[in-house]
KOLKEVO-99770 format. One line per field, with one value per residue (C-alpha): residue in one letter; x, y, z. Coordinates in pm, 1 decimal, decimal comma. Layout:
BEGIN
rest <- (A  ...)
x <- (X  ...)
y <- (Y  ...)
z <- (Z  ...)
//
This chain:
BEGIN
rest <- (X  X  X  X  X  X  X  X  X  X  X  X  X  X  X  X  X  X  X  X  X  X  X  X  X  X  X  X  X  X  X  X  X  X  X  X  X  X  X  X  X  X  X  X  X  X  X  X  X  X  X  X  X  X  X  X  X  X  X  X  X  X  X  X  X  X  X  X  X  X  X  X  X  X  X  X  X  X  X  X  X  X  X  X  X  X  X  X  X  X  X  X  X  X  X  X  X  X  X  X  X  X  X  X  X  X  X  X  X  X  X  X  X  X  X  X  X  X  X  X  X  X  X  X  X  X  X  X  X  X  X  X  X  X  X  X  X  X  X  X  X  X  X  X  X  X  X  X  X  X  X  X  X  X  X  X  X  X  X  X  X  X  X  X  X  X  X  X  X  X  X  X  X  X  X  X  X  X  X  X  X  X  X  X  X  X  X  X  X  X  X  X  X  X  X  X  X  X  X  X  X  X  X  X  X  X  X  X  X  X  X  X  X  X  X  X  X  X  X  X  X  X  X  X  X  X  X  X  X  X  X  X  X  X  X  X  X  X  X  X  X  X  X  X  X  X  X  X  X  X  X  X  X  X  X  X  X  X  X  X  X  X)
x <- (10852,6  10875,5  10692,0  10447,3  10211,2  10204,6  9886,0  9691,3  9655,1  9456,1  9190,3  9064,7  9136,3  8854,8  8943,1  9301,1  9188,9  9020,2  9279,7  9628,7  9701,6  9877,2  10204,1  10353,0  10335,9  10741,8  10809,0  10685,3  10901,4  11213,4  11149,5  11041,9  11341,3  11637,7  11443,8  11230,5  10903,5  10604,8  10432,6  10720,2  10856,7  10776,0  10752,8  10681,5  10502,8  10629,1  10331,0  10113,8  9856,9  9506,0  9661,3  9817,6  10118,2  10058,0  9756,4  10080,9  10257,9  10036,6  9885,9  10224,1  10068,6  10395,0  10248,6  10267,3  10250,8  10141,4  10253,6  10043,3  9977,3  9688,2  9344,8  9109,2  9379,0  9430,7  9027,5  9019,7  9399,2  9128,0  8853,3  8990,9  9238,5  8997,1  8982,0  9333,1  9432,8  9829,8  9740,7  9804,1  9812,2  9979,8  9857,0  10188,2  10456,5  10709,8  10979,9  10826,4  10664,4  10790,3  10908,3  11154,8  11498,9  11622,5  11226,9  11214,7  11265,9  11136,6  11045,9  10901,1  10768,6  10628,2  10580,5  10620,7  10965,3  11006,5  10839,7  11130,2  11391,2  11698,1  11932,3  11634,5  11431,9  11753,1  11904,3  11637,4  11510,4  11830,1  11779,5  11458,4  11552,6  11724,1  12050,2  11975,1  11711,9  11590,4  11469,7  11292,4  11165,6  11006,0  10763,7  10562,6  10743,1  10424,5  10453,0  10257,0  10109,7  10463,2  10288,5  10091,3  10298,5  10081,9  9867,1  10129,8  10228,8  9893,2  9868,5  10199,2  10127,8  9797,6  10040,4  10289,8  9941,6  9739,9  9904,2  10028,9  10364,4  10503,6  10819,4  10935,4  10840,6  10538,1  10354,0  10261,4  10475,7  10767,3  11066,4  11084,3  11263,8  11611,4  11820,1  12113,4  11832,1  11788,2  12110,1  12120,0  11857,1  11941,8  12355,2  12195,8  12127,3  12522,4  12571,9  12397,6  12546,5  12347,3  12482,2  12351,3  12234,3  12030,6  11775,6  11514,3  11264,6  10987,7  10726,4  10351,8  10055,7  9761,5  9500,9  9260,7  8898,9  8955,1  8776,9  8920,6  9292,5  9148,0  9062,6  9410,9  9539,7  9348,3  9499,5  9832,1  9975,7  10094,4  9743,9  9461,5  9641,4  9530,1  9289,8  8987,6  8780,4  9137,2  9187,4  8831,9  8894,0  9301,3  9104,1  8818,5  9148,5  9326,9  8978,1  8846,0  9249,7  9251,6  8901,6  8956,6  9304,2  9031,4  8871,7  9187,3  9519,2  9807,6  10040,5  10413,1  10445,3  10843,4  10846,4  11123,8  11271,9  11544,7  11665,1  11924,4  12013,3  12132,5)
y <- (8122,4  7756,7  7765,5  7553,8  7861,1  8007,3  7858,5  7989,9  8347,1  8212,9  8057,7  8442,6  8627,9  8888,8  8984,5  8979,7  9285,4  9438,5  9451,5  9485,9  9738,0  9951,6  10085,6  10497,4  10701,4  10739,3  10399,8  10389,8  10723,2  10607,9  10325,0  10503,5  10767,6  10478,2  10255,8  10384,9  10238,3  10347,1  10172,2  10033,4  9874,9  9506,2  9449,5  9128,1  9088,3  8835,3  8750,1  8998,8  8863,6  9078,4  9385,9  9547,5  9708,6  9645,0  9927,7  10202,4  10003,0  9921,9  10284,5  10357,6  10179,3  9894,4  9534,3  9402,7  9040,9  8922,3  8613,3  8458,0  8102,7  8080,8  8075,6  8309,5  8565,9  8580,3  8573,3  8915,2  9019,7  8966,6  9136,1  9442,4  9511,5  9370,9  9701,2  9676,7  9505,4  9590,5  9348,3  8947,4  8718,5  8390,1  8096,9  7953,5  8015,5  8220,5  7920,6  7673,8  7921,2  7929,2  8327,2  8409,1  8473,4  8859,9  9002,2  9266,4  9576,9  9569,0  9286,3  9358,9  9203,5  9362,5  9132,3  8861,5  8748,4  8629,5  8363,6  8288,3  8063,7  8319,9  8028,0  8058,2  8353,6  8612,0  8383,5  8373,8  8734,7  8712,5  8583,8  8711,8  9063,7  9238,0  9406,5  9725,9  9589,3  9649,8  9390,8  9617,9  9472,4  9620,9  9529,5  9714,5  9595,2  9664,9  9735,8  9817,0  9973,0  10209,5  10508,4  10261,8  10059,4  9933,7  9771,3  9656,4  9464,7  9288,3  9179,1  9035,7  8882,1  8689,1  8545,7  8445,1  8267,2  8165,2  8167,5  7802,9  7777,4  7497,7  7649,2  7906,0  8217,8  8376,0  8759,2  8997,9  9322,0  9255,9  9426,6  9779,2  9746,4  9888,9  10033,1  9801,8  9496,6  9682,2  9694,2  9345,7  9268,2  9500,9  9349,6  8968,1  9064,9  9127,1  8767,6  8679,8  8935,4  9287,0  9612,4  9939,4  9841,1  10089,8  10073,6  10346,4  10363,6  10528,4  10538,5  10563,6  10530,3  10260,3  10344,8  10047,0  9976,0  9680,3  9426,4  9596,9  9416,3  9064,9  9072,9  9240,2  8933,3  8710,8  8790,1  8656,3  8350,5  8201,8  8331,3  8140,6  7851,6  7854,6  7568,3  7799,8  7768,8  7840,3  8171,1  8306,3  8304,9  8439,4  8665,9  8815,6  8822,6  9037,0  9252,2  9290,5  9448,7  9690,7  9792,6  9845,4  10049,0  10305,5  10086,2  10126,6  10080,0  10226,1  10003,3  10194,9  10083,7  10090,1  10045,5  9886,3  9951,1  9783,0  9750,6  9627,3  9616,2  9367,3)
z <- (-1978,2  -2196,4  -2521,6  -2391,3  -2283,1  -2658,8  -2726,0  -2451,5  -2623,4  -2939,7  -2643,2  -2525,7  -2860,9  -2773,6  -2446,0  -2601,9  -2841,7  -2582,0  -2293,7  -2446,9  -2539,4  -2829,3  -2827,5  -2868,8  -3150,5  -3055,1  -3129,5  -3524,6  -3550,8  -3430,6  -3655,4  -3971,4  -3927,9  -3865,6  -4231,6  -4464,4  -4519,9  -4797,3  -5080,0  -5259,8  -4912,3  -4847,5  -4423,1  -4220,3  -3881,2  -3670,5  -3385,7  -3490,2  -3216,5  -3311,0  -3432,5  -3135,3  -3280,5  -3719,2  -3779,6  -3799,0  -3993,6  -4250,8  -4299,7  -4508,4  -4797,0  -4757,9  -4848,5  -4480,0  -4404,2  -4056,7  -3924,9  -3659,5  -3545,0  -3371,1  -3596,5  -3342,9  -3346,3  -3706,5  -3742,8  -3565,2  -3735,7  -4107,6  -3982,1  -3829,4  -4179,3  -4423,1  -4572,5  -4705,4  -5014,7  -4864,5  -4575,6  -4600,7  -4308,4  -4268,7  -3999,2  -3885,7  -3622,4  -3771,6  -3701,8  -3938,3  -4230,7  -4547,1  -4625,1  -4946,6  -4880,1  -4906,8  -4982,3  -4678,5  -4576,6  -4266,2  -4000,9  -3666,5  -3373,3  -3096,5  -2729,8  -2875,2  -3018,4  -2698,6  -2775,4  -3101,9  -3006,9  -3042,7  -3216,6  -3500,7  -3474,6  -3566,7  -3836,7  -4005,8  -3960,1  -4181,5  -4413,4  -4525,0  -4498,3  -4777,6  -4716,1  -4604,4  -4419,3  -4079,8  -3805,2  -3527,1  -3157,4  -2915,8  -2652,2  -2350,3  -1978,2  -1744,4  -1315,3  -1091,1  -808,1  -822,7  -668,7  -437,8  -247,3  32,7  -326,1  -428,3  -176,5  -73,1  -438,0  -391,1  -153,9  -276,6  -548,6  -294,4  -101,8  -444,5  -762,0  -820,6  -921,6  -1174,8  -1316,1  -994,1  -1247,6  -1215,2  -1291,2  -1008,4  -906,1  -1146,8  -1130,6  -1372,5  -1689,6  -1643,8  -1942,0  -1908,3  -2059,3  -2336,2  -2410,2  -2320,3  -2571,0  -2831,2  -2871,4  -2949,0  -3296,3  -3292,1  -3290,3  -3505,1  -3848,4  -3832,0  -3743,7  -3663,4  -3320,2  -3153,9  -2849,2  -2773,5  -2400,9  -2323,9  -2049,7  -1979,3  -1696,1  -1771,0  -1459,2  -1416,4  -1243,2  -1061,7  -1251,1  -1573,9  -1430,0  -1390,0  -1782,4  -1832,9  -1612,7  -1827,8  -2153,8  -1991,9  -2074,3  -1722,2  -1540,4  -1872,5  -1810,8  -1415,6  -1324,3  -1383,8  -1025,8  -902,5  -1120,8  -1021,4  -681,7  -732,2  -932,9  -707,8  -436,2  -621,0  -770,0  -343,3  -270,0  -544,1  -451,6  -87,2  -167,4  -392,6  -636,8  -895,5  -1011,7  -1190,9  -1463,1  -1522,7  -1788,3  -1969,2  -2349,0  -2502,5  -2892,2  -3058,0  -3392,1  -3582,7  -3999,1  -4209,7)
//
């Protein structure tokens, strides 16, 4: 997806905060087993959103700097973590933010690093990490209706008919995130000098009412960018389909974690 949609999240900050999920405990357990983080550690988060992944890292007592370019998103971040003296915010894109070299024990990014151009992002992460420091990249990869293929097919048909495609790509009933894809992502840092590459996969399910599901869809960049009247009609049809199939929809998440060391 092109970078010109990255601005969209800041336009729906409060809904984003309400509807976007956090991450499973096992992700943090694997990060902390890979690199020891405590009150003497400096940590940087790339693309913090409204803090879906921030809390468990912050609770280690580390000095945590969140880099987030959305001013509405950072407003929620400030309020959410206002009691933490060890929390700081840089309102900027990671690519342009001024960050000191060789200064962080951990850099992490949750469902955000795909917005950073690879050839800029990985070298910058490498440069700001201390020797032996770690980069943790993780993401949530949803797929709908594995338990209800008829509903999935009906929603797919709605996308085919109603969704205004501009670049040939869209959300919807995406293909399952595979272990092969996790391996591919985990190998990227090798091109930029990283070592000790590892990856892990985790799974969970989430259940939504029809209205909750379209609220969630309304936090995805490509859906936010749809013209408002078209989006309202499109979401109403999705809600009708869900209600016709029992009133709820199940999302099966694959969460991938990739680790690399400087």
